[in-house]
C-alpha positions in Angstrom: 78.0 51.9 -30.1 77.2 55.4 -28.9 75.9 55.4 -25.4 73.5 58.3 -25.9 70.9 58.7 -28.6 72.1 60.1 -32.0 70.9 63.6 -33.1 70.9 64.3 -36.8 70.2 67.9 -37.9 68.9 68.8 -41.3 70.4 71.9 -42.9 70.5 73.7 -46.3 73.6 76.0 -45.8 77.1 76.0 -44.6 76.3 78.5 -41.8 73.5 76.2 -40.6 75.8 73.2 -40.7 78.5 75.0 -38.6 75.8 76.0 -36.1 74.5 72.5 -35.9 78.0 71.1 -35.2 78.7 73.8 -32.6 75.4 72.9 -30.9 76.5 69.3 -30.5 74.7 67.5 -33.4 76.1 64.0 -34.1 75.3 64.1 -37.8 74.2 66.5 -40.6 71.6 65.8 -43.3 72.5 68.2 -46.1 69.8 69.4 -48.5 68.8 72.4 -50.5 65.4 74.0 -50.6 64.0 72.7 -47.3 60.7 74.6 -48.0 59.8 71.7 -50.3 61.2 69.0 -47.9 64.7 69.2 -49.3 66.3 68.3 -52.6 69.8 67.1 -53.7 72.5 69.7 -52.7 74.8 71.2 -55.3 78.3 69.8 -55.5 79.6 73.3 -54.5 77.6 73.1 -51.3 78.6 69.5 -50.5 82.3 70.4 -50.9 82.0 73.6 -48.9 80.3 71.8 -46.0 82.7 68.8 -46.1 85.7 71.1 -45.9 84.5 72.7 -42.6 82.4 70.1 -40.9 84.0 67.2 -38.9 80.9 65.2 -38.0 79.3 62.8 -40.5 77.3 64.3 -43.4 74.5 62.5 -45.2 73.4 64.1 -48.4 69.8 64.2 -49.6 69.3 62.6 -53.0 66.0 63.9 -54.3 65.6 65.4 -57.8 62.5 67.5 -57.0 59.8 68.3 -54.4 56.5 66.5 -54.5 55.8 62.8 -54.6 58.3 60.0 -54.5 57.4 58.2 -57.7 60.1 59.0 -60.1 60.5 58.8 -63.9 63.4 57.0 -65.5 65.1 60.4 -66.2 64.6 61.4 -62.5 66.0 58.1 -61.4 69.1 58.6 -63.6 69.5 62.0 -61.9 69.4 60.3 -58.5 72.1 57.9 -59.7 74.3 60.9 -60.6 73.5 62.5 -57.3 74.7 59.4 -55.4 78.0 59.4 -57.4 78.4 63.1 -56.7 77.8 62.7 -53.0 80.4 59.9 -52.8 82.9 62.0 -54.8 82.3 64.9 -52.4 83.2 62.9 -49.3 79.7 62.5 -48.0 79.3 59.8 -45.2 75.9 58.6 -46.3 72.9 59.5 -48.6 69.2 59.9 -47.8 66.6 59.0 -50.4 63.2 57.3 -50.9 61.3 55.8 -53.8 57.7 54.6 -54.1 55.7 53.1 -56.9 52.5 54.7 -58.1 50.5 52.5 -55.7 52.5 53.8 -52.7 54.5 50.6 -52.3 58.2 50.9 -51.7 60.2 50.6 -54.9 62.5 47.8 -53.7 64.3 47.2 -57.0 65.4 50.8 -57.6 66.1 51.4 -54.0 68.4 48.3 -54.0 70.2 49.6 -57.1 71.0 52.9 -55.3 72.1 51.1 -52.2 74.5 49.0 -54.2 75.8 52.0 -56.0 76.4 53.9 -52.8 78.3 51.2 -51.0 80.2 51.4 -48.8 78.4 54.5 -47.6 75.0 53.8 -46.0 71.5 54.8 -47.2 68.7 56.2 -45.1 65.2 55.7 -46.6 63.7 59.0 -45.8 60.1 60.1 -45.0 58.8 58.8 -48.3 58.3 55.9 -46.0 55.5 57.8 -44.2 53.6 58.1 -47.6 53.6 54.3 -48.0 50.1 52.6 -48.0 51.0 50.2 -45.2 53.9 51.0 -42.8 54.5 47.5 -41.4 54.6 46.2 -45.0 56.9 49.0 -46.1 59.3 48.2 -43.3 59.6 44.6 -44.7 60.2 46.1 -48.1 62.9 48.5 -47.1 64.9 46.0 -45.1 65.8 43.7 -48.0 66.8 46.7 -50.1 69.9 47.0 -47.9 69.1 50.5 -46.5 70.7 51.1 -43.1 68.0 53.4 -41.7 64.4 54.5 -42.0 63.5 58.1 -41.1 59.9 58.2 -40.0 57.3 60.1 -38.1 55.2 57.0 -37.8 53.0 58.1 -40.7 51.8 61.1 -38.7 52.4 64.8 -39.1 55.0 64.7 -36.4 57.1 62.2 -34.5 55.4 63.3 -31.3 52.0 62.2 -32.8 53.4 59.1 -34.3 55.6 57.9 -31.4 53.5 54.9 -30.6 53.7 53.7 -34.2 57.4 54.4 -34.2 57.7 52.2 -31.2 55.9 49.4 -33.1 58.3 49.8 -36.0 61.3 49.7 -33.7 60.1 46.5 -32.2 59.2 44.9 -35.6 62.6 45.9 -37.0 64.3 43.6 -34.5 67.5 45.7 -35.0 67.6 44.6 -38.7 67.5 48.3 -39.6 67.8 51.5 -37.5 64.6 53.5 -37.1 65.2 57.2 -36.9 62.4 59.3 -35.4 61.9 62.6 -37.1 59.3 65.3 -37.7 58.6 68.4 -35.6 61.2 67.6 -32.9 62.5 70.2 -30.6 63.9 70.5 -27.0 60.4 70.6 -25.5 59.2 67.3 -27.0 62.2 65.2 -27.8 62.4 63.5 -24.4 58.8 62.3 -24.6 59.3 61.0 -28.1 62.5 59.3 -26.9 60.8 57.5 -24.1 57.6 56.5 -26.0 59.2 55.5 -29.3 62.3 53.6 -28.0 64.2 55.0 -31.0 67.9 55.4 -30.7 68.4 58.1 -33.4 66.5 61.3 -33.9 66.2 63.8 -36.7 65.2 67.5 -36.7 65.4 70.5 -38.9 63.6 72.7 -36.3 61.5 74.2 -39.1 58.3 74.2 -37.0 60.2 75.8 -34.1 62.4 78.3 -36.0 60.8 78.9 -39.4 62.7 80.0 -42.5 64.3 82.2 -43.5 67.0 82.4 -40.9 69.5 85.3 -41.1 70.9 84.5 -37.7 71.7 80.9 -36.6 72.3 81.6 -32.9 68.8 80.5 -31.9 69.2 77.4 -34.1 72.5 76.5 -32.4 71.0 77.1 -28.9 68.0 74.9 -29.6 70.2 72.1 -30.8 72.3 72.4 -27.7 69.2 72.1 -25.6 68.1 69.0 -27.5 71.5 67.4 -27.0 71.3 68.1 -23.3 67.9 66.4 -23.0 69.2 63.3 -25.0 72.3 63.0 -22.8 70.2 62.8 -19.7 68.5 59.7 -21.1 71.0 57.0 -22.2 69.8 54.6 -24.8 69.9 51.7 -22.3 67.1 53.5 -20.3 64.6 53.4 -23.2 65.4 50.4 -25.4 
């Protein structure tokens, strides 16, 4: 087990992925069109990033922006996306499905988990749209997902850190809770200490808005986040 908290960085281009790795990120979440929260990356992008990045890469599997209640055709597209991600050498996939009543779609999530094996699935921030987060936790766990990415149902992980702490406690290590949403070098230590999470996710979109022609500031901010996390080993917060 890694001694220090894990930092996952969300990117939508090869240049951003290279900057994230240089900055010290532990893992990449690869998407396209982050302005809508990210959608499934093209095969060409997955292959390009895989060819140059050495840290783990998790690919977003999301057919469109908007809500997380998908039609049969959209679910079929997600199935194809999972297969493509595996074929492109991705180390994991990131997805989330809800029913119309904002309950976790356990059955279809489980199908995608089984399809993706042996690579793990992260249930993304669709979780934060669920009607009841403690209940949603108990729905995601039996699906077989390895992680839940959450801001505690709030606009940011900083605002939701107390709720994230409750989810970490309730999970009982049955699933990894990844804190994400609005994280940067200035607030990640506070979220780390309050939430007791061991993994963190950031795209820095609120700190360094798109578009980004130059990724030097992106790389530097990631490096600062890594420095903060390495000052606080996980055994000091769990």
